[in-house]
N, C-alpha and C positions, 0 to 999 in steps of 0.2 A: 672718310672711308665711304666708298660707294656701296650701298646696301640695297638688296632687293628681296622681296618676298616672292617666291616662285611657286606657282600652282600649275601642275600638269592637269590637263582637262580635255574632255571632248564633249560633244553635244549631249551625250547621255547624262552628263552631270551638270548641264547648264543651269537647271533650277537651283541646285545646291550652290554653284559658283555665284549666282546672283544673290543668294542669301548671305554669302560670305563677304563679297566685295565691299558693300557699303560700310561694314564694320572696320574696314582697313583704311578708309579715307582720312582718318584723323592722324595717321602716322606719316611723317615726312620722308617716305622711302618709296622707291619704285615698286609697283606690283606688276609682276610679269606672269601672264597666262601663257603657258606653253601648250599650243594646240595647233592642229592642222585643219580643223573644221569650224572653229568658233570665229565669228566676225565681230568687229567693233560694235556694230549695230545690235548685237545680241546682248550686250552687257548693260547692267544697271549701275555700275560704278566705274571709276577710272582705273584703267589698267593698260599696260603695254602688251600687245599680242605678239608672241614670237613663234615663228614656224620652225619646227624641228626637221621638216622635210621627211624623207623616207629612210633616213639613216638607221632608225631603230626597228624598221620593219623586219630586218633580217633576224632580229632576236626572237620575233614572234611572241604570241601569247604563251605564258608558261603557268601551269597549274590553273588557278581560277582568275589570273590576271590578264587583262588585254594589253596590247602593245603600248597603250598610253602610259602604263605604269613606269616605263623606262624613260619617259620624257623628262623626268626630274634630273637625269644626268646632264641634260643640256644646260642646266644652270651653271655647271662648272666652266663652260666655255663662252659665257656671255660677257665677260670682262668686269664683273663686279668683284669688289674686294671681299664682300661677305654676302652669302645667300642664306635665306631662311626658307625651309621647305614647309609648305602647308598643303593639305589635301582639300579638294573642293568639298569633301564631306565632313570637314571640320566646322564646328560652330564656335565662334569667338564669344566668350562669356566674361572675360576679364581684360585687364590692361596688360599689354605686352610691351610697353615702352622699354622695359629693362632689357629686352632682347637686343635692342640696338646699341646697348652699352656694354654687352658682354665682350670681354677681351680675351677670348680663348680661340685656339685654332679650330676646335670642334667641340660643340656642346650638344647633348642629346638626352632625351628622357628614356628611362628604362620602362619596359612593359609593366603596366599596372597590375596585371593578373599575377598573383604570387603562387598560384597552384601549379605553375610550370616554370622552367628555367627562364630567367628574365633577360632577354636580349635588348638591344637598343631599338627605339622606335624611329621611323622615318618622319613622322609628323613632328613639326617644330625643330627639326634638325637645323643647327646653326653652324655654318662651316665657312672657313676662309680658303677657297680653292687653291690660291697661289702658294699656300703653306704646304701643299701636298703635290709636288710636281708629278705630272703624269696621271693624275687621279682619274681623268675621264677614260683614258685607255685602260687603266687597271680595272675600273668598274665595268666597262664594256666587256672586257675579257672574262670577268667572273660571270656576268649575266649570260654570255655566250656559252659558258661551260655548263649551265644549268639545263637539265632536260625535263624535270618535273618538279620545279621548286614552288612550294606553296606560299612563299613569303615575298616574292617579287623583289622590288627594289630594297625592301627591308632585309631580305635574305642576303643581297649583295653587300649592303652596308655592314652587316654583322660578320660576314666572312672576311671582308676587307679589314675590319678592325682586328679580328683574331689573327689573320695571317700576317699582318704587318705590325702587330703589337702597338696599335694606336692608343695613346692616352686620351681618354674622352672626359671632358668636364661634364659631370652628371647633373642634369637639371632636375628640379623637384618634379615629382609625378604629376603635380597639378597643372603643368604646362600643357600636357597632351593626354587627356583622360579618355581612355577607350570606353565606349558605351558598355562593354562587357563587365566593367566594374560595377555597373548598376545592378547586375544580377549576382556576380560572383564575389564582390567585395563590398557588400552592403554597409557594414559598419564603417569601413574606411570612407566610402562615398559620403555617408551622412555626416561624418565628422569633418570632412574637408571640402565639401561642395562650395562653401563660401569663399574658398581660395582658388577655385578652378579658373584657369585662363582659357582653355579650350576643351571642348568635348568632341571626340572623334567618333563619328557614326560609322564604324567599321561593319563589314559584312555585306552580303549581297542585297539584303532586304532593307532598303532605305526608307526613311520616314516620308519622303515626298512620293514614294511609290507604294504606300500602303503600310509600311512598317513591318515589325517582327513581333510575334507573340512573346509576351513577357516584358516588352519595352513600351507599352502603350502610353504610359505617363511621360516617358522621356521623348517619345515621338511627338506627343502633343506639345511638349515644351519647344521642340525644334520648330514646329509649324506656327505656334501661336505666341511664343515668348512667355514672359512672366517669371516666376521664381523656379530655380532648378529644383525638381521634385526630390523628395526623399525616396530612397530605394526601399 
């Protein structure tokens, strides 16, 4: 089975991308950076750069998300049997070898924050595109129908699942842990941090840009490594 880890990215996230790429080199799968402005010479790790062109420009930015958020959809038409989505702002902190053994049409993590309805996350999404004929057209149509969606590609993912009654293999929350859990799910964070596979630094205030109040210890961990801090 031809598998790829697909990372949509632009130069605004290059620092983060170069933090992530070296941690993926030990896995014998293609790493595809989907970008229109990043060059091979910009990268600190091995990756294939794929140009999505201007296909997604017509969707435009929606809510707080730039056009690059839609580049993930390009993974469906790259010819891989299985694609795994990662965000450039994810930090790999555990072994993800099991991801390449999962034998499900689609697997995803539910949102960690339990204080609101838990939809599925776009980070660490594992999907076999050929098992869902027409998926690219379907997702593009949903995205085009949004006028002010705050969830970007994740909003499309969840609407597609609901509208088509898609059965999703639910991954353990530890596969893609949102940084919001550090503040809102302190007990769960401290009990499970030794099992985390990735931490997703969501939000506009990124650690490589100065960080966000309340997350100083977690931002320091992103920049300097060491042990995952207690919440």
